[in-house]
N, C-alpha and C positions, 0 to 999 in steps of 0.2 A: 385909717386908724384901726379898723376892725382887723386888718391883716396883722398890724403890729401887736394888738392884744393877743391874737391867736398865737403868734410866735413866742410872746413872753410866757403865755400859759404852757405851751409845749416845752419851753426851756425849763420851766419851774416844776414840771410834773415829777412826782416821786412814785416809783414803782410800788406795788402793793407790799412786796416783801420788806421794803424799808418803811413805808408809811404805817404799817400795822405791826411793827416790831414791838414786842412787849416792853412796857415801861416799868412794870413791877412784877412781883412773883405771882400774883393772882392771875395775870394774863399769860403766864408761861404754861402752856397746856401739855399734858402727858408726862410730866416729870415730878409727880407727887412725892416720890421717895426722896429725891434730892431736896426738895423744898422742906420736907419734914425734918430731915437731918440738919439743914441749916437753921431752921427755926429753933430747934432744941439747942443747937450749939451756941447760937447767939444769946439765947435766953440764959444759959448757964455759964457763958463766958469761955467755953471750950472752943476757941477759934484757932484753926490751924494756921501755920505760917505760909503754907502753899497748897493750892488746889490743882488737881488734874482733871480736866473735863474731856471726855472722849465720846465718840459716837460718829455715825455716818454723816454725810453732808446734809446741811439744812435742818438739823434738829435743834439748833439754838445754842451752840457752844459759845460763840462770841457774844451773843446777847446775854447769856447767863453770866459770862465773865463780867460784863459791864454792870449787870444787876448786883452781883456780889460786891463789886467795887463801890457801887452806890450804897448798898446796905452797910458796908464797913464804915462809910463816911457820912452816914445819916446824922443830922444835927442832934437827935435825941439819943444817939448811941447805936451800936450795931443791932440791926433788927431787919426782919423780912416784912414788917408791916410798914410799907412805904406809902403813907397816905398823902403827904404833902410833896409837891414838886418844887424843890428849891432851885435857885440858879446853879448851885453846884451839881445838883442831880441832873439838870438839863445838860450841863457841860460834860458830865461823865457819859451820859447816854449818847451824846453827839460826838464823842471821842475828841474833845477839845479841852479837857481839863489838864492843867499843867502838872498835877500830882498823880494822875492816872496815865501811865505811859504804855501805849500799845505799840507793839512791833511785830512784824511778820518775819518768822524764822526762815522762810524761804529766801528772803533777800538779805538776811543778816545772820549768816551761818557760821561765821568765824570766831576765833578767840578774841579778836579786837572788839567785836560787838559786845561780847560778854564782859570784857574788861571795862567798857564804858558803864555797864550796869553796876559792876562791882565797885567802881569808883564813886558812883552817884548815890549808892544806898547809904553812905555815911551821912549824907545831908538830910536834915529833917524836912518834912513837907512844908510847902509855903502856905497853902490855903486849907488843905484837907487834914483830917485827923491822922490818916495813914497814907503812905505812898504805896501805890499798887502798880505792879508791873504785869501787864497782860501780854503773853507771848503766844501768838497763834501759829498753828502747824509746827509745834515745838519739835516734832520728830525730824524736821529738816536740819536741825543743828548738827554740826560736825561732832565727832567723838571728842576732839580737843575742847570744843566749846562747852560740851556737857561737863567734861572734867573740870574746866575752869569755874563752872557755876556751882559745883558740889558744896564747897565749904560755905559759901554765902547762903546757899539754899538751906543748909542744915541749921545754921545759926545766924539768921538775919537779925538786924537791929529791930527793936520792938515796933518801930514805926513803919516797917516794910512788910508787905505781903506780895506773894507771887501767885498768879493764876495762869495755868498753861492750858492750851486747847490743842487737840490733835485728832485726826481721823485714822492714824496708824499707830495705835498704842503699842503694838509689838515692837516697833522700831525705837521706842524710848527705852534707854538703859534702865535696868532694875535699880541701879543706885539712885536714879532720879525718882523713880516711882516710890521707892521706900521712904522718901522724904516728903511725899505729898499725900493729901487726902483725895482719894479718887472717886469721881462720880461718872458713871456710865449713863449717858443720855440715850434713852431708848427710842427706837423708831415709833412713830405714831400709827395706830391702826387706821384703816380706811374709813371706818364709821366716824371716828373722832375728827379726822381730816374733813370729811364731808360736812359735818356740823360747823367746823371752824370756817370753811370756805363759804358756806351758806350765810353765816353771820357777816362775814366781810362783804359778800355781795349785797346784803341788805344795807350795810352802812354806805356802800357806794351807790345805792339806789339802782341796782342792776337786777333785772329779772333773770333768774337762773333755774333751769330745769333740774330736777333731782337726779335724773339719769346722767345729765351732763356733769354734775358735781361728782357723781359716783365714778365716772370715767376719769376725771381729773385726779381724784383721790387715789385711784388704782395706779395711774401712770406716775404719781409722785413717789411711790414705793417707800412711804414712811417719812419722806422729807417735806417739812412744812414749806421751806423756801421754794423747792421745785414745783410744788403744787400752786403756790401763789404766782409764780412766774407763768405757769400754764393758764391760770385763771386770768391773769393780765392779758395774755395773748388771746384767750377765747373771747374776752370782752371786746377787744379790738377787732377780732375776726367777725364777730356777730353784730358789730355796730351797736354796742351797748346792751346786747342780750346774749345770754349763754345758753345755747340750744344743744341738745344731744347730737343732732345731725351735723351741726357745725363742728362740734368737738371731734366727731368721728372723722370728718374730712381733715381737720387740722392735725390730728394725731395719726392718721392712717390706720385706724382700727375699724372694727365692724360692730354692729349691734350684737348684744349678747345672744339674742334669739337666733341670729344667723349662725353663731358658733355652735349653738345647741343643735341646729338643723344639720350642720356639717358632721358633728359628732354622731348624730342619729344615723346618717347615711353610712358612715364608716363602720359603726358597730353592728349594723345590719348586714355587713358584707356586700355593700353595693358600691363598687368602685366608680361606676359610671355616674351615679348621682353625686358622689363625693367630689369627683373632678369637676362636674358641672357647677356645683355649688361654690367650689373654690374659684372657678373662673368668674362667676358673677360677683363674688366679693372682691376679686382682683380688679375687675372692671370698675367697681365702685370706688376704687382708690386704696384698698387694703393692701398692705405689704405682705408677701408670701410668708416671710419669717414670722411676722406678727400674728398671722393666722394660725400658724403651728404653735406659737407661744400661748395664744388664747386657748387653743385646743388642749395643750398640756395643763393649763390652769384649770380648765373644766374637768379634766381627768382627775386632777388632784382634789377638786371640790367634791366630785362624786365619791372618791375614795374616803374622804373625810366623813361624808354622810354615811358611808357604810360602817366605819369603825367608831365614830364619835358623833352620832347624829344630833344629840341634844345640844352640845356645845357649838357644833357647826351651824345650826339653824339660828344661833344668836348673832351671827355675822350680819351687821346692818349694811354692809357694802354689797350684799348679794341681792339681786332682783327677785321678785316673787316667782318669775318663770324659772330662774335658776334653782330656787329652793324646791319648787313643785316637781319639775321634770328631773332635777338632779336626784331627788329622793326616789323617784320611780326607777331611774337607772341604777341607783344603789341597790334596790331590791332585786332588780333583774339580772345584773351583771355579777359575775364571780370575781373574787380577788385576783385570780390568775389572769383573767382578761384585762383587768384594769392595770395590773403591774406590767403586763406585756405592752400595753398601749403606752404607758408612761416611758418605759425604756426605749421603745421605738421612736417616740416623739423626741426625746432628748437627743438621740443619735441623729434624727432627721433634721432637727433645728440646726445642729452643727454643720450638717451636710449642706443645708440650704444657705447658711451664712457664707460658706466657702465656695459655693457653686457659681459658675459664670452666668448661668441662667437660673435665678432663684425660683421662678415660677415652675419650671420643669422639675427641679429638685423637690419642691413641695408636693407636686402632683405624684411623683414617685413614692414619696413617703405615705401619702394617703392611700395609694393603691396597695402598698405593702400592708398597711394597717387593715384595709378592708379584706384582703385575702387572709390575714391572720385572725380576723375577728371570730370565725367559726372553728378555729383550731381547738381541739380538746386540750385540757390542762395536762401537765406532765404526768400526773398520777394516772389519768385515763389512758395516755399513750403507753405507759408502762404496763397497764393491765391488758391493753390490746396486744402489745408485743408478747406478753407472757402466754396469752391464749392462742396466739397464731401458731400454725404448724411449724415444727422445727425445720430449719433450713440447713442443709449440709453444705458447708463451705469447703471449697477446694483450696488447700494451702500449698503454695509453691515452696518446697523446701529450699533453704538458703544454700544447700549443698551445690545446687546448680551454679551458683555464683562463684564457687570456689573449686570447681572441677579442675584437676591438675592437667597439665599438658600430656599428650599421649606418650611422650618419650620419657616420662618420669615414673619412678616406681609407684608413686601415689595414685597414678592413673589406673593401677590394677586393683583398686578397691580400698585404698587407704587415704581418704580425704583428710585434709588438714582441718581438724575440728575447731569451731569457734564458739561453742556453747560455754556458758559460765557455770562453774560448779556452785554448790550451795554456799552462801556467804559465810565467812569465818568471823568470829568475834574479834573486834579490834584489840590489838595488843597480844593476841595468842601467839605462842611460840610455834614457829613453823619448822619442823624437823622431818627427817626422812621417815620417822615412825608415825607421825601424825598427819603429814601432808603427802599425798601421792601425786607426783608430777608426771602425768601421763599424756597431757595434751597442752597445746599452746595457751589456751585460756587459763589453765592452772597456773602458768607463769604470771599472767596478768593479774590473777587473783592474789598471788603472793605479793606482787608490787603494790596492789591496792591495800592489802592488810598491813604492810610495812610503811604505808603512807609515802611511797616513792612515786609521786604523781608524774614527775618529769620522765622517769624511765618508762612508766606505763604508757604515757602519751606517745613517746618515741616508738615503743613497740607496736602500738596500735596504728600509727601513721606511716612508719617507714620500714616495717618488717613484713616480708612475705613468708609465712610459715610453710615449712616443707614436712618436717617430721620431728617428733619428740619421742625418744626412747630412754631407757634407764641410763642416766648420767650423760646423755648426749642430746643436743638440740641442733637441728639442721634448718638453716634459714637462708633467704636471699634478701638483699637490701634494695630499697628504692634509691634513686640517685641523690635525693636530698638528705639521706641518712648520714649521721656522723660516722667517720671511720672507726672511732673508738667504741661504738655501740656494742659489737660482739664481746670485746674484752670486759666492758662494764657489766654486761649481762652475765658472763661467766662468774665474775667476782661476787655479784649480788646473789646468784643462785647458791654458790658455795656457802656464803654467810647465812642465808636463810634456811638451807636444808641440812647443813653440816656435812656435806660430801662434795667431792669435786665434780665439776661439770665441764664437758667439752662442747664448745659452740662452733659448729662447722658452717662455713660460709660458702654458699653456692653462687655462681656468677649469674645464673638465670633460673627461671622456673619458680615454683612456689605459688601459694594461693594469693588472692587479692588481700591487701592489708585490711585489718579488722575495721578500721574507720571507714574505708570505702565500702566494705560489705554492709555496714550499718546504714550508710547513706543510701546505698542501692535498695536495701530492704525497706527503708522508710519511703523512698520514691515509689516502690512497687505497692506498698500499703496504701498510699494516697491514690494511685491509679486504680487499685482494686476497690477502694471506697467509692471513687467517682463512678465506677461501672456498676456498683450495686444498685438494683432497681429502686429500693426505698430511698437511698441517698440521692439518686438522680431525680426522683420525684420531688424531694424537698428542695433541691437546688432550682428546679424548674418553677416550683410554686413561689419561691422567694427570690426574685431577680436581685443579683448583687450579693447573695449569700456565698460564703466561702467555707471550705473545710479547713479549720484551724489546726486540727491535730487528729491523729489516729492512734487509738490505744488498743494494743493486742498483747496477749501473753508472749513472752520470749520463747521461741521454739528452738531448742538446741540442734545444731547440725550433727547428724550422726554419720558414722561411717556406714558403708553399705552393709556390713555384717550386723552392726547395731540396728540399722533401719529394718533389716529383715527380721531380727528378733522382736522388735517392737510391733511389727505386723502380726 
């Protein structure tokens, strides 16, 4: 008999999220703005024909929809003061009233489903004052279904009201939104959730530690339902008691004081202590990614204490240790160090999530953080660089990359220049009087000025320049070049300069194409950067760091005569 009773009790158990679902607006926590709007609207008779409820999961969208349906059909008239629980009220809250139709848009997405609603709105309610249609996750409706609903939604019969709920408000067409009164149900802060969960634990005659409730409220991320599900799980895990140690084990998190100790080791620049602390937390059951996420949360908390201490200290979800030691860190650490730690942790969390061995990835993140902890801010680095002795850099001229073959006239001191002239204003008229075409890059500049991007690209990729003289261009072509390129170049030069040009085509010889020269120059710049002692020291200090770009002024390639004059 005892076993039979136990089975019946288990079968009839209702989870906390359902058992303590609000039955009136006074129990709906954290949504005061919406309740006030509805109170005034019902009092003045300004009742909309459709409501749109939006918000993250678990903030009470479906519950609010049922409460609005109950308020619309309350015996004394539309009101938010729902003192008496009538049979109709119970039926609405339990989703079994024949005049309050609830449907899930995820499984009723098509035009046919909307047609059923359109056909049924013509009929008056059987028991209630108004017929209410509650459509959950309305963003799942197809475009055709939305369009089919538009006319009825804009001018429904007086006895029909619509209530929509969605977590993806951006996916709802603006034509639907414009016909609804919208309520954004906000996330609940951790302090309010803690109080709510504590009240429910008391109603369930369950002992709950404050720190355990704080952990559950944080893990809920503003969702009442998520937190109640965790509270349900914690009660079962602790055999009727909710202890902080049990919640830590259940959620795979660590005590906040341990997070602070890890943060202390990292910011002191002690990678050995940081790795040892993380190993202890991992052995205790903490997930490596969760450890880094908790670290990022504490960095954010210290930063808030630094920039807005008065408001931050009002956060009831923070422990006394977090407030005391966080304030000390805020006074000690600079904004540059906190911002750098935040950025490195964000990147490290993503790396840990994608790593085959999360523990190793998390350790590398902590090591990088510890090595960067004593790095001076950017302004200090700039000051050090400015006060350092000047370093003479050896610049390898690009002329070496375009040296002509020994059997060409250019080998005798006339290199094919690839430097760009001063930029010309867009739309300027290019004539022989205003533009001197003395080198191949002058031709490229003309193509750029006249917006002939295709010709410019072909000249850079497929042409080996040999010589440019008055009215004559001598080039060689790459095998991929179009046979008509010399003729096109001649015509374009004549149009741009107002005089005839002869394009002579050589079978071999010539400088390397401009595009190849630029690619080679960029590769050399990266190699030079890697061999620079300062850059090499930075790369060694930060394992995994890479050179993303090298910026240097463009050095024009000079002929030997010009180079001699510049010296």
